[in-house]
C-alpha positions in Angstrom: 57.6 8.4 61.2 54.3 7.8 62.7 54.0 11.4 64.0 54.9 12.6 60.4 52.4 10.4 58.9 49.7 11.6 61.4 50.7 15.2 60.6 50.2 14.5 57.0 46.9 12.8 57.5 45.8 15.8 59.7 46.9 18.4 57.2 45.2 16.3 54.3 42.1 16.1 56.4 42.2 20.0 57.1 42.8 20.5 53.4 39.9 18.4 52.4 37.7 20.0 55.1 38.5 23.6 53.8 38.0 22.6 50.3 34.8 21.0 51.2 33.8 24.1 53.0 34.6 26.3 50.0 32.6 23.9 47.7 29.8 24.0 50.1 29.9 27.9 50.3 30.0 28.1 46.6 27.0 25.6 46.3 25.2 27.6 48.9 25.8 30.9 47.0 24.3 29.1 43.9 21.4 27.8 45.9 20.9 31.1 47.6 20.9 33.1 44.3 18.4 30.8 42.8 16.2 30.9 46.1 16.6 34.8 46.3 15.4 35.1 42.5 12.5 33.0 43.4 11.8 34.9 46.7 11.9 38.2 44.8 9.7 37.0 42.2 7.0 35.0 44.3 7.1 37.1 47.6 9.0 40.2 47.9 7.9 42.0 44.8 4.2 41.1 45.1 4.3 42.0 48.9 5.7 45.5 48.1 3.1 45.8 45.4 0.3 44.7 47.8 1.6 47.2 50.4 1.9 50.2 47.9 -1.3 49.3 46.3 -3.2 49.3 49.7 -1.7 52.6 50.7 -2.5 54.4 47.3 -5.8 52.9 47.3 -6.5 54.2 50.7 -5.3 57.6 49.9 -7.2 57.9 46.6 -10.3 56.1 47.3 -11.4 58.7 49.8 -11.1 61.6 47.2 -13.1 59.4 44.9 -16.0 58.9 47.3 -16.0 62.7 48.0 -16.2 63.3 44.3 -19.0 60.9 44.0 -20.8 62.6 46.8 -20.4 65.8 45.0 -21.7 64.4 41.7 -24.9 63.0 43.4 -25.5 66.0 45.5 -29.0 67.5 44.9 -27.7 70.9 45.4 -25.3 70.7 42.5 -28.1 69.1 40.1 -30.7 71.5 41.2 -28.6 74.5 40.9 -27.5 73.5 37.3 -31.0 72.8 36.3 -32.2 76.1 37.9 -30.1 77.9 35.1 -26.7 78.3 37.2 -28.1 81.5 38.8 -26.0 83.1 41.5 -22.5 81.6 40.8 -21.5 82.6 44.3 -23.6 79.6 45.8 -21.8 77.2 43.7 -18.2 78.7 44.5 -19.2 78.8 48.1 -20.2 75.1 48.0 -16.8 74.3 46.4 -15.0 76.2 48.9 -16.6 74.3 51.8 -15.7 71.0 50.1 -12.1 72.2 49.8 -11.8 73.3 53.3 -13.7 70.3 54.9 -11.6 67.7 53.0 -8.4 69.5 52.9 -8.3 69.3 49.0 -5.9 71.5 47.0 -9.0 72.4 44.8 -12.6 71.6 44.1 -14.4 72.4 40.9 -17.5 72.1 38.7 -17.4 72.5 34.9 -21.0 72.9 33.5 -21.8 71.3 30.1 -24.4 73.9 29.2 -22.4 77.1 29.8 -18.9 75.4 29.6 -18.1 77.6 32.6 -15.3 76.3 34.9 -16.3 77.0 38.6 -13.6 76.9 41.2 -13.5 77.3 45.0 -12.2 80.9 44.5 -14.6 81.9 41.8 -15.2 81.4 38.1 -11.9 80.4 36.5 -12.7 80.3 32.8 -14.8 78.9 29.9 -13.6 75.6 28.7 -13.2 75.1 25.1 -12.8 71.9 22.8 -10.0 73.7 21.1 -8.0 74.5 24.2 -5.3 71.9 24.9 -5.8 72.4 28.8 -9.6 71.9 28.5 -9.3 68.4 26.5 -9.9 66.5 29.8 -13.4 67.8 30.2 -14.6 66.6 26.7 -12.7 63.2 27.3 -14.8 62.8 30.6 -18.0 63.8 28.7 -17.5 60.9 26.3 -16.1 58.2 28.5 -18.1 55.3 29.6 -16.9 55.2 33.2 -18.5 57.4 35.9 -15.1 59.0 36.9 -11.4 59.1 36.1 -8.2 59.8 37.9 -6.0 62.1 36.0 -2.6 63.7 36.7 -2.5 67.2 35.2 -1.5 70.7 36.1 -3.9 72.9 38.0 -4.3 76.4 36.4 -6.0 77.6 39.6 -2.9 76.8 41.7 0.1 78.0 39.6 0.2 75.0 37.5 0.8 72.6 40.4 0.8 69.0 39.4 -2.4 67.8 40.9 -4.2 64.5 41.0 -7.7 65.2 39.8 -10.8 63.0 40.4 -13.1 64.0 37.5 -16.6 62.7 38.1 -19.5 63.0 35.8 -22.7 64.8 36.9 -26.1 63.7 35.5 -29.5 65.3 36.0 -32.5 63.3 37.3 -33.2 61.9 33.8 -29.6 60.8 33.3 -28.5 63.5 31.0 -24.9 64.7 31.4 -24.8 68.2 32.8 -21.2 68.6 33.9 -18.1 67.3 35.8 -17.2 67.8 39.3 -14.4 66.6 41.7 -11.6 67.6 44.0 -7.8 67.7 43.4 -4.9 66.6 45.4 -1.3 67.5 45.3 0.8 64.6 43.9 3.6 65.4 46.5 2.1 63.3 49.2 1.8 60.3 46.9 5.3 60.8 45.2 6.8 61.1 48.7 5.1 57.7 49.8 6.5 56.1 46.6 9.9 57.6 47.4 9.6 56.2 51.1 9.0 52.7 49.8 11.8 53.0 47.2 14.1 53.9 49.9 13.0 51.3 52.3 12.9 48.3 49.9 15.6 49.7 47.4 13.0 49.0 44.5 11.7 51.2 41.7 7.8 51.9 42.0 5.7 53.8 39.4 2.4 53.9 37.9 1.2 54.1 34.4 -2.1 54.8 32.7 -3.7 52.4 30.1 -1.5 53.8 27.3 1.6 53.1 29.3 2.4 56.8 30.0 4.1 57.0 33.6 1.6 59.0 35.7 3.1 58.7 39.2 6.7 58.0 40.3 9.3 59.2 42.8 10.8 62.3 41.7 14.4 60.8 41.7 13.5 57.3 40.7 16.1 57.1 38.0 14.0 56.8 34.9 16.5 59.0 33.0 13.7 60.9 31.2 11.7 57.6 30.2 8.2 58.7 30.3 6.5 55.6 29.2 6.4 51.9 30.1 7.7 51.1 26.5 10.8 53.2 27.2 11.2 51.9 30.7 11.0 48.1 29.7 12.7 48.5 26.4 10.5 45.7 25.3 7.4 46.7 23.5 5.9 43.2 23.3 6.1 42.7 27.1 4.8 46.2 27.7 1.8 45.6 25.3 1.1 42.4 27.0 0.9 43.7 30.4 -1.3 46.7 29.4 -3.7 44.4 27.7 -4.6 42.7 31.0 -7.3 44.3 32.9 -7.6 41.6 35.8 -6.4 42.6 39.3 -3.9 39.8 39.4 -0.2 40.4 39.8 2.1 39.6 36.9 5.7 38.7 37.3 8.4 39.0 34.6 12.2 38.9 34.3 14.1 40.6 31.7 17.6 42.0 30.9 18.2 45.9 30.6 21.6 46.9 29.7 23.3 43.8 31.2 21.2 44.0 34.3 18.7 41.3 35.3 15.4 43.2 36.3 12.6 41.5 38.2 9.2 43.2 37.6 5.8 42.8 39.3 2.9 44.6 38.0 -0.9 44.9 38.6 -3.9 46.5 37.2 -5.8 48.9 39.6 -9.4 48.9 38.4 -10.4 51.6 40.7 -8.1 54.1 39.0 -7.6 52.4 35.6 -3.9 52.5 36.3 -1.0 49.9 36.4 1.3 49.7 39.4 4.9 48.5 38.7 7.6 47.3 41.2 11.2 46.7 39.8 14.2 45.0 41.5 17.5 45.2 40.1 19.1 41.9 40.9 22.7 43.2 41.1 21.6 45.4 44.1 20.9 42.1 46.1 23.6 39.8 44.8 26.3 42.2 45.9 25.3 41.4 49.5 25.5 37.6 48.7 28.9 37.8 47.1 30.1 39.6 50.1 28.5 37.0 52.3 30.3 34.3 50.2 33.8 36.0 50.7 33.1 36.1 54.5 32.0 32.5 54.6 35.1 31.3 53.1 37.2 33.4 55.5 35.2 32.1 58.4 35.5 28.5 57.0 39.3 28.7 57.1 39.3 29.8 60.7 36.7 27.2 61.7 38.8 24.5 59.8 41.8 25.1 62.1 39.6 24.8 65.2 37.7 21.8 63.9 40.9 20.0 62.8 42.1 20.0 66.4 38.7 18.7 67.8 38.0 16.0 65.3 38.6 13.2 67.5 36.4 14.6 70.3 33.6 15.4 68.0 33.6 12.0 66.5 33.6 10.3 69.9 30.6 12.4 70.8 29.0 11.7 67.6 29.3 8.0 67.9 27.8 8.2 71.4 24.9 10.0 70.1 24.2 7.9 67.2 24.4 4.9 69.7 21.6 6.5 71.7 19.6 7.3 68.7 19.7 3.8 67.4 18.3 2.4 70.7 15.9 5.2 72.1 12.6 6.4 70.8 13.2 10.1 70.4 9.7 11.1 71.3 9.1 9.1 74.5 12.7 8.3 75.6 11.8 4.6 75.8 13.7 1.9 74.1 12.7 1.6 70.4 11.7 -1.7 68.7 15.2 -2.7 67.6 16.6 -2.3 71.1 13.6 -3.9 72.8 14.2 -7.0 70.5 17.8 -7.2 71.5 16.9 -7.0 75.2 14.3 -9.7 74.8 16.8 -11.9 73.2 19.3 -11.2 75.9 16.7 -11.9 78.7 15.8 -15.3 77.2 19.3 -16.2 77.2 19.9 -15.1 80.8 16.7 -16.2 82.5 16.2 -19.3 80.3 12.8 -18.2 79.2 11.2 -17.2 82.4 9.4 -13.8 81.4 6.1 -12.5 80.1 5.3 -9.9 77.6 2.6 -7.2 77.7 1.3 -5.5 74.8 -0.5 -2.1 75.5 -2.5 0.2 73.3 -3.9 3.7 74.4 -7.6 3.6 73.7 -9.1 6.0 71.1 -5.8 7.7 70.5 -6.7 8.7 67.0 -9.6 10.6 68.5 -7.0 12.7 70.6 -5.0 13.5 67.4 -8.1 14.4 65.4 -9.5 16.5 68.2 -6.5 18.2 69.7 -3.8 17.8 67.1 -0.7 15.9 66.9 1.4 18.1 69.2 -1.1 17.2 72.0 -1.0 13.6 70.9 2.8 13.6 71.2 2.5 15.1 74.8 -0.1 12.4 75.7 2.3 9.7 74.6 5.1 11.1 76.8 2.6 11.3 79.7 1.5 7.8 79.4 5.2 6.6 79.2 5.9 8.4 82.5 2.9 6.6 84.2 3.9 3.2 82.8 7.6 3.6 83.9 6.5 4.4 87.5 4.1 1.4 87.5 6.5 -1.4 86.5 9.5 -2.9 88.3 13.1 -1.5 88.0 14.1 -4.7 86.2 11.2 -4.6 83.7 11.7 -3.1 80.2 9.2 -0.8 78.4 9.6 0.0 74.8 7.5 1.9 72.1 6.4 -0.7 69.6 4.9 1.7 67.2 2.3 4.5 67.0 0.5 4.5 70.3 1.3 0.8 70.9 3.8 -0.1 73.7 5.3 -3.4 74.9 6.6 -4.3 78.4 8.9 -7.2 79.1 8.4 -8.5 82.6 11.4 -10.4 83.7 11.0 -13.7 85.7 7.3 -13.3 85.9 4.6 -15.9 85.1 1.4 -15.1 83.7 -0.5 -14.6 86.9 2.0 -12.1 88.0 2.2 -10.4 84.6 -1.5 -9.9 84.6 -1.3 -8.3 88.1 1.3 -6.0 86.9 -0.7 -5.2 83.6 -3.7 -4.3 85.8 -1.6 -2.1 87.9 -0.6 -0.3 84.6 -4.1 0.0 83.6 -5.3 1.4 86.8 -2.4 3.9 87.1 -3.0 5.2 83.6 -6.8 5.6 84.2 -6.2 7.3 87.5 -3.7 9.8 85.7 -5.7 12.0 83.1 -3.6 14.2 81.0 -3.9 17.8 82.0 -2.9 20.7 79.8 -4.3 24.1 80.8 -8.0 23.9 80.7 -7.9 20.6 79.0 -8.3 17.4 81.2 -8.1 14.4 79.1 -9.2 11.0 80.5 -6.9 8.2 79.3 -7.4 4.4 79.2 -5.4 1.6 77.9 -6.1 -1.9 76.7 -3.4 -4.7 77.5 -2.7 -8.1 76.2 -0.5 -10.5 78.4 1.4 -13.6 77.2 3.9 -15.7 79.2 6.9 -16.9 77.0 6.9 -20.8 76.6 10.1 -22.8 76.6 11.4 -23.2 73.1 9.0 -20.5 71.8 10.3 -17.8 69.5 10.2 -14.2 70.5 8.0 -13.4 67.6 5.5 -16.2 68.7 5.2 -14.7 72.3 4.7 -11.3 71.0 2.1 -12.4 68.5 0.1 -14.1 71.3 0.2 -11.0 73.5 -0.9 -9.0 70.5 -3.9 -11.4 69.9 -4.7 -10.9 73.6 -4.6 -7.2 73.2 -6.9 -7.4 70.1 -9.3 -9.2 72.5 -9.1 -6.6 75.2 -10.0 -3.9 72.5 -12.8 -6.1 71.1 -14.2 -6.6 74.5 -14.8 -2.9 75.1 -11.2 -1.5 75.7 -9.8 -0.5 79.2 -9.2 -4.0 80.3 -6.5 -6.8 80.4 -6.7 -10.0 78.5 -4.1 -12.9 78.6 -3.0 -15.5 76.2 
């Protein structure tokens, strides 16, 4: 009957354990989902944005600097002011720029003649009525010194190109044209595609109007060419596009039943916005799969754990017993265990004992100068020295912080003071060494002999008062009560 009852208890315990495991797994799933969302919004997306931003900025700022140098080149200004004679000189200059910096194109458009000079010769005359020439008149009127524009390049079979259009002024500050270089968008879109593949996130850029200017060629936009189409939330899109600070903005919204996390930032150098999207479903699939595996593993573990419960409980009880009596940092008895040992000693030896209180001098300076980890190692070092200096029947415990207490069995005050001095000299002769750091250590001690009929608290208090006098008298000394 007892065996049957024990089996029932075991089965009940196993069932409870398994149900608890399932409940814990579900709770962990919920917490993990929350943490994951928080991690995506606060860390993953901003970090991806930072990385992409740094790469794009590195790739595009160099062409901006090149275009700036062209716009401020005295040859360009002097040639224009000299009447644009000998166009070959300008086209040869542009050809050299194109070759030197490995650009897909280099150009100069004159404000006076409206001639479009290209690295391979004169391309055309621009006109305000031509749709493809609108960019020049936009650059002419804009307040910024340059713009970055994604457009087709007529000189290269209408290849999609990133143009850096830089305004050129004469020496009196009058607008005389626009110059710059062009880069193929393939390199940039490949970079975006690499990050999309690596992080499984959608990455794209828009201009100030919300038009998507750069994205991976297969980014799944489904023909959505503007931020408003992409977000399907005009209010959110307008809010993001109204911000001109280089500070990341995080938003979470629902798109066709899918939770989308969005990180965006304004890039002032290009007057663009960078967007990084994460579809939460892509990540939670892995978590749900993990939940199923956890429950399966939990069932297997339950079978093993049930058969080992008794052994685990016994080991746990032993460990708890030790933790209840031993200071984890130093391995010495803690205050509670020391007090029990003191009570037992008074009963066994009928009060014949002494107490020594010890404090490490200037220990706060060690913590403040070398850090708490070094301080912890110094405490352990001092404990080792003290343990070797006292007798095998004596008891040493950590009283708190850098303060220790030593119980000297069967010792009168005179012998206790000698032992305290032995401890003091041993510590002083054993500096703590850690690599290049050699740290001298001293201690102050207070000794009190236990009087018959005196409580433990009173004896310890008298030793503590003696310790106080030792510290007040200059430290690194022993005083007795």
